[in-house]
N, C-alpha and C positions, 0 to 999 in steps of 0.2 A: 289265538289267531296268528301269532308270530310263527310258531313251530310248523303248523300246516302250510303256511305261505312259503317258508324257506324250503320245506320238503318239496313243494310243488316246483319251485325254481330249480332245485337240484335235479328233479326228474326232467325238467326242460333241458338242462345242461346235458344230461345223459343221452338225450335223444336229439340234440341239436344237429341240424343238417346244414347249418350255415354259420358263418362267423357272426352275422347279425343276431341270430337266435341265441348263440352262446353269450355274446356280449350283453344282450338284453337281460338274460337270466343272471349272469354274474354281477352286473351292475345293480340289479334289484336286490340280490342277496347282500351285497356290500352296503347298500343304503339302509335296508331294514335292520341289518345287524348293528350298524353304527347308531341307528335311531334308538335302539334299546340298550346300548352299551356293551354289546358283544363284540369287542374289538378284535379278538383273536379270529373269530369267524369272519369279520369284515376284512381283516388282513389276508386271510386265506382266499376270500373272494377276489380281492384286488390282484393277488398273485395269479389266480385263475383267469382273470380278465386279460392279463398281460401274456398268458402262455397258451392261448387256444391253439395256435398254429404249431405247437410242439408235437413231438411224436406221440403215438398212442399210449406208450408207457407213462409219459409225463402227464398226459391228460387223465389217465386212470389214477395216478398218484394224487393229482390235484383234487379229483372227485373224492378219493378216499380221505384226504385231509379235511375237505369241507364236511364230509359226513361225520368224521371224528369230532370236529369242532362243534358241529350241531348237537352231537350227543352230549358233549360237555355242557353246552348251554341248557339243554333239556334237563340234565341232572341238576344243574344249579337252580333252575326254575322250580323243579319238583321239591328240592330241599327248602327253598324259600317259602313255598306254599304250605309246607308242613309246619313251619314255625310261626 
């Protein structure tokens, strides 16, 4: 449930056409990430929340970082489920 939810929020961020849409999605990622202890992902979401009005390169880098952190969380979950 966690991974599909966060992926959905990242998709919302990629297509956000307003500050409100961006902030809603980043805030949601931050909350659900903190709720499961994925603090690096939550920190990346907090940075994203604070940097929406940056240039396109920064926004792209923020999205890349979030995607990378989500991949780390997914790997961790997969590893824990195998044990």
